[in-house]
N, CA and C atoms as a LAMMPS dump frame, in Angstrom:
ITEM: TIMESTEP
0
ITEM: NUMBER OF ATOMS
240
ITEM: BOX BOUNDS ff ff ff
-5.0000000000000000e+02 5.0000000000000000e+02
-5.0000000000000000e+02 5.0000000000000000e+02
-5.0000000000000000e+02 5.0000000000000000e+02
ITEM: ATOMS id mol type element x y z
1 1 1 N -162.548 207.761 -163.536
2 1 2 C -162.399 206.463 -162.952
3 1 3 C -164.097 206.516 -162.222
4 2 1 N -164.214 207.955 -161.69
5 2 2 C -165.977 207.449 -160.755
6 2 3 C -166.72 207.945 -162.23
7 3 1 N -166.371 208.379 -163.109
8 3 2 C -167.482 208.291 -164.314
9 3 3 C -167.441 207.467 -164.659
10 4 1 N -166.425 206.555 -165.143
11 4 2 C -167.242 205.212 -165.547
12 4 3 C -167.807 204.207 -164.796
13 5 1 N -167.654 204.217 -163.392
14 5 2 C -168.211 203.528 -162.457
15 5 3 C -169.607 204.024 -162.595
16 6 1 N -169.962 205.147 -162.855
17 6 2 C -171.631 205.613 -162.627
18 6 3 C -171.827 205.223 -163.898
19 7 1 N -171.404 204.919 -165.261
20 7 2 C -171.657 204.226 -166.385
21 7 3 C -172.246 202.565 -166.022
22 8 1 N -171.176 202.508 -165.589
23 8 2 C -171.199 200.942 -165.062
24 8 3 C -172.538 200.791 -163.832
25 9 1 N -172.696 201.304 -162.993
26 9 2 C -173.849 201.124 -162.074
27 9 3 C -174.813 201.326 -162.534
28 10 1 N -175.222 202.498 -163.215
29 10 2 C -176.663 203.385 -163.272
30 10 3 C -177.758 201.802 -163.661
31 11 1 N -177.271 200.981 -164.698
32 11 2 C -178.321 200.26 -164.443
33 11 3 C -179.04 199.671 -163.818
34 12 1 N -177.698 199.026 -162.65
35 12 2 C -178.34 198.929 -161.55
36 12 3 C -179.267 199.322 -160.665
37 13 1 N -179.413 200.774 -160.831
38 13 2 C -180.299 201.604 -159.986
39 13 3 C -181.391 201.879 -160.902
40 14 1 N -181.757 201.113 -161.831
41 14 2 C -183.088 201.216 -162.618
42 14 3 C -184.238 200.868 -162.05
43 15 1 N -185.006 202.364 -162.065
44 15 2 C -186.104 202.486 -161.384
45 15 3 C -186.352 202.641 -160.302
46 16 1 N -184.871 202.847 -159.428
47 16 2 C -185.018 203.434 -157.959
48 16 3 C -184.469 205.34 -158.046
49 17 1 N -184.501 205.748 -156.926
50 17 2 C -184.15 206.909 -156.974
51 17 3 C -183.061 207.513 -156.883
52 18 1 N -182.276 206.582 -156.711
53 18 2 C -180.76 206.558 -156.785
54 18 3 C -180.197 206.651 -158.553
55 19 1 N -181.123 206.352 -159.314
56 19 2 C -180.449 206.517 -161.039
57 19 3 C -180.706 207.789 -161.181
58 20 1 N -181.416 208.649 -160.72
59 20 2 C -181.402 210.109 -160.678
60 20 3 C -180.122 210.673 -160.635
61 21 1 N -179.121 210.221 -159.425
62 21 2 C -178.264 210.97 -159.234
63 21 3 C -176.992 210.417 -159.892
64 22 1 N -176.788 209.25 -160.559
65 22 2 C -176.126 208.679 -161.636
66 22 3 C -176.13 209.619 -162.859
67 23 1 N -177.439 209.957 -163.289
68 23 2 C -177.91 210.643 -164.66
69 23 3 C -177.401 212.123 -164.573
70 24 1 N -177.453 212.511 -163.033
71 24 2 C -177.016 213.604 -162.854
72 24 3 C -175.635 214.332 -162.762
73 25 1 N -174.496 213.222 -162.262
74 25 2 C -173.314 213.274 -162.34
75 25 3 C -172.92 213.085 -163.664
76 26 1 N -173.532 212.129 -164.352
77 26 2 C -173.044 211.671 -165.685
78 26 3 C -173.091 213.306 -166.451
79 27 1 N -174.192 213.7 -166.401
80 27 2 C -174.155 214.844 -166.893
81 27 3 C -173.75 216.339 -166.448
82 28 1 N -173.439 216.166 -165.36
83 28 2 C -172.283 217.346 -164.67
84 28 3 C -170.826 216.954 -165.268
85 29 1 N -170.365 216.16 -165.143
86 29 2 C -168.961 215.874 -165.961
87 29 3 C -168.897 216.38 -167.154
88 30 1 N -170.293 215.395 -167.789
89 30 2 C -169.952 215.906 -169.277
90 30 3 C -170.099 217.452 -169.755
91 31 1 N -170.959 217.939 -169.167
92 31 2 C -171.15 219.286 -169.366
93 31 3 C -170.099 220.37 -169.101
94 32 1 N -169.454 220.08 -167.856
95 32 2 C -168.093 220.644 -167.315
96 32 3 C -166.946 220.237 -168.26
97 33 1 N -166.803 218.952 -168.97
98 33 2 C -165.99 218.652 -169.93
99 33 3 C -165.907 219.529 -171.205
100 34 1 N -167.187 219.359 -171.414
101 34 2 C -167.543 220.166 -172.957
102 34 3 C -167.208 221.757 -172.49
103 35 1 N -167.914 222.231 -171.591
104 35 2 C -167.414 223.92 -171.546
105 35 3 C -165.728 224.18 -171.32
106 36 1 N -165.096 223.278 -170.52
107 36 2 C -163.853 223.43 -170.453
108 36 3 C -163.019 223.146 -171.734
109 37 1 N -163.823 222.467 -172.6
110 37 2 C -163.166 222.539 -174.179
111 37 3 C -163.336 223.501 -174.914
112 38 1 N -164.212 223.825 -174.756
113 38 2 C -165.025 224.822 -175.564
114 38 3 C -164.456 226.159 -175.19
115 39 1 N -163.977 226.564 -174.089
116 39 2 C -163.454 227.474 -173.221
117 39 3 C -162.014 227.842 -173.226
118 40 1 N -161.281 226.159 -173.777
119 40 2 C -159.648 226.295 -173.684
120 40 3 C -159.194 227.493 -174.812
121 41 1 N -159.64 227.906 -175.717
122 41 2 C -158.722 228.831 -176.562
123 41 3 C -158.69 230.06 -175.917
124 42 1 N -159.872 230.598 -174.952
125 42 2 C -159.429 231.215 -174.484
126 42 3 C -158.2 231.915 -173.571
127 43 1 N -157.532 230.577 -173.193
128 43 2 C -156.467 230.482 -172.618
129 43 3 C -155.373 231.102 -174.132
130 44 1 N -155.391 230.4 -175.317
131 44 2 C -154.883 231.196 -176.151
132 44 3 C -154.319 232.643 -176.377
133 45 1 N -155.827 233.126 -176.137
134 45 2 C -155.95 234.4 -176.81
135 45 3 C -155.389 235.576 -175.405
136 46 1 N -156.172 235.165 -174.435
137 46 2 C -156.059 236.089 -173.162
138 46 3 C -155.772 234.961 -171.504
139 47 1 N -155.142 235.56 -171.157
140 47 2 C -155.168 234.625 -170.045
141 47 3 C -156.068 235.019 -168.901
142 48 1 N -156.944 236.624 -168.632
143 48 2 C -157.817 236.751 -167.889
144 48 3 C -159.052 235.751 -168.297
145 49 1 N -159.605 235.951 -169.992
146 49 2 C -160.831 235.539 -169.992
147 49 3 C -160.711 233.712 -169.737
148 50 1 N -159.808 233.513 -170.017
149 50 2 C -159.348 231.838 -169.565
150 50 3 C -159.637 232.157 -167.78
151 51 1 N -159.505 232.442 -167.329
152 51 2 C -159.233 232.235 -165.878
153 51 3 C -160.707 232.69 -165.406
154 52 1 N -161.121 233.591 -165.858
155 52 2 C -162.872 233.667 -165.973
156 52 3 C -163.565 232.897 -166.034
157 53 1 N -163.638 232.175 -167.146
158 53 2 C -164.497 231.296 -168.009
159 53 3 C -164.319 229.844 -167.144
160 54 1 N -162.919 229.525 -166.889
161 54 2 C -162.923 228.44 -165.959
162 54 3 C -163.265 228.642 -164.73
163 55 1 N -163.335 229.671 -163.943
164 55 2 C -163.253 229.564 -162.778
165 55 3 C -165.15 230.148 -162.562
166 56 1 N -166.239 230.556 -163.34
167 56 2 C -167.291 230.117 -163.79
168 56 3 C -167.727 228.821 -163.667
169 57 1 N -167.299 228.071 -164.516
170 57 2 C -167.496 226.594 -164.744
171 57 3 C -167.387 226.13 -163.715
172 58 1 N -166.252 225.913 -162.612
173 58 2 C -165.797 225.486 -161.447
174 58 3 C -166.815 225.805 -160.864
175 59 1 N -167.308 227.134 -160.571
176 59 2 C -168.56 227.27 -159.539
177 59 3 C -169.75 226.515 -159.666
178 60 1 N -170.013 226.612 -160.962
179 60 2 C -171.148 225.566 -161.272
180 60 3 C -170.94 224.157 -161.168
181 61 1 N -169.804 223.67 -161.661
182 61 2 C -169.566 222.265 -161.232
183 61 3 C -169.914 222.112 -159.542
184 62 1 N -169.334 222.801 -159.019
185 62 2 C -169.121 222.462 -157.889
186 62 3 C -170.516 222.526 -156.829
187 63 1 N -171.186 223.873 -157.321
188 63 2 C -172.947 223.878 -157.144
189 63 3 C -173.489 222.479 -157.557
190 64 1 N -173.28 221.782 -158.771
191 64 2 C -173.729 220.826 -158.732
192 64 3 C -173.316 219.8 -158.3
193 65 1 N -172.299 219.394 -157.201
194 65 2 C -171.953 218.404 -156.306
195 65 3 C -172.342 218.472 -155.237
196 66 1 N -172.816 219.7 -154.803
197 66 2 C -172.973 219.994 -153.588
198 66 3 C -174.551 219.898 -153.787
199 67 1 N -175.158 220.145 -154.637
200 67 2 C -176.772 220.12 -154.557
201 67 3 C -177.23 218.581 -154.749
202 68 1 N -176.239 217.793 -155.33
203 68 2 C -176.48 216.158 -155.475
204 68 3 C -175.982 215.634 -154.12
205 69 1 N -175.406 216.379 -153.47
206 69 2 C -174.635 215.33 -152.06
207 69 3 C -175.652 215.532 -150.993
208 70 1 N -176.499 217.24 -151.339
209 70 2 C -177.598 217.194 -150.043
210 70 3 C -178.807 216.686 -150.681
211 71 1 N -179.184 216.749 -151.594
212 71 2 C -180.279 215.156 -151.77
213 71 3 C -179.964 213.943 -151.617
214 72 1 N -178.755 213.431 -152.133
215 72 2 C -178.302 212.17 -151.682
216 72 3 C -178.347 211.819 -150.336
217 73 1 N -178.068 212.83 -149.594
218 73 2 C -178.34 212.632 -147.964
219 73 3 C -179.237 213.012 -147.313
220 74 1 N -180.139 213.733 -148.263
221 74 2 C -182.094 213.671 -147.861
222 74 3 C -182.684 212.325 -148.366
223 75 1 N -182.139 211.2 -148.92
224 75 2 C -182.531 210.258 -150.034
225 75 3 C -183.458 210.954 -151.195
226 76 1 N -183.369 211.864 -151.562
227 76 2 C -184.164 212.187 -152.556
228 76 3 C -183.386 212.446 -153.957
229 77 1 N -184.993 212.128 -154.681
230 77 2 C -184.015 212.016 -156.225
231 77 3 C -183.872 213.464 -156.673
232 78 1 N -182.867 213.307 -158.085
233 78 2 C -182.485 214.593 -158.584
234 78 3 C -183.635 215 -159.466
235 79 1 N -184.18 216.149 -159.941
236 79 2 C -184.886 216.502 -160.708
237 79 3 C -184.442 216.229 -162.126
238 80 1 N -185.521 216.035 -163.141
239 80 2 C -184.906 215.083 -164.637
240 80 3 C -183.856 216.117 -165.247
């Protein structure tokens, strides 16, 4: 639901520093979803590689969320 609202609201922030945050969130969600789908077959082969892969992806996604919130609270744009 948040992803859909980011897509809808991003044009409203065009030209403002907030636009980079919308783009950051959209890219984060798309990359995480793609990586989860890409590594899903590991669950069928062996349980441990699936846990490891999804754990690494989840930590990376959490990093993206925290970094975005820190920059948003500081009123700073996200890097391109």
